[in-house]
C-alpha positions, 0 to 999 in steps of 0.5 A: 774872836780869835784870827787863826793862821795856819799854815800847812793846813788843806789837809790832815792835823793843820785841816780838823784845826781849822775847824776845829777853830772854826765851830768855836768861833774863831777866823782861821786862815788857812795857807797851803798850795792847796786851799782853795780846792780843799774847801771846795763843796765845803761850809766855808763858814769863817774858814779863808783860805789861800793858795800860795808855795809855803817854801817861797821865802817870799810867802810869808810876807804876803799871806800877812798881807792876806790875813790884814784884808780878809780877817785882821791880824792874827792872834795866833799861829799854827805851823803845820810843814814835813817834808821827808826824805830818804836815801842812804848815806853816801846819795846825801848833798848839801843840795838834798839837806838843803831841800830838807830844812828848807821845809821842816825848818828854814821856813817853819823861821821866817813864818814863826818870825813874820808874824811874831814882829805883827804880833810885837805891835800889840803885843799879844799872841801865840805861836804853835811849832809842829817837830815830832817825837823823830826830833828824839828819835833817828830812824837810817837814811834819813837825818835832814829831817831828824837833824830839822824836827830837834831842830824845833826845839831849839828854835821854839826856845828861842824864840819863847825866850825874846818873846816872851815880853811882849807876851807871845806865848811859843810852844811846840807840838811833838806829834807820834805816830799818827793816822794819816798818810805822812806816818804809820808804823807797821805791824812791828811798830804797833806794841811799841805805843803803850795805848794800843793804838795811832794818833790821830788828827783830832788828839793832836788839833785837840793839844794845839788848840788846848796851848792856843788857850792856856796862857802860861804855857810857855816854851816847851814842848808837847809830846802827843804819841800816846807814851810812845817816847817813854817806851824808851828803848823799847820802840826801836830795840824789841820792833824796829820803830822807824819815825 
């Protein structure tokens, strides 16, 4: 049995992964602004919730302390944070740009850093970061979002190189179009997915569980998009898809 910390796990793929890991016997800590509310009325079992502001730089240490008190130190960390603002180029400024970077890059780094330093003491662990196929594509009006998601792949590789000697694995998930409120293509976009369907949150959760389980997969990106990225230029030029 392991302890899994899920940052941004009150809903979406984070919530789905939380239930999946609990059902296989792990203890799961969910850190999210709505963690307690989301779990109300449902079976908890080995699920533990902490309501917190994920954009507060002090939250990583607070959440880690909560884990130690409730379940013991985390063996696995899944970071599932997203913020996507949209505006024409002339409306962006440094403050707005930094808001997107804080949610999509800076805070994921601070969470990974805090947990990795804790894992180093035990010389074991696994970290799964979440990026997006937006990190390998682009769309007008969302420059900070695309830039941050692209940077997550570089962050993954840098952490993997530094933490590998401590037997701490670091990998990155790149979901494509997932059936969730955060992103759905218009009708024109559906043909751009070679498998012909949207991904489900179970697809992302299963990929994350796979990365937690496989002991020799380290420092890589795992794309979960039904072939969307593989379709290349067809996805944008023929179908006008934006992420």
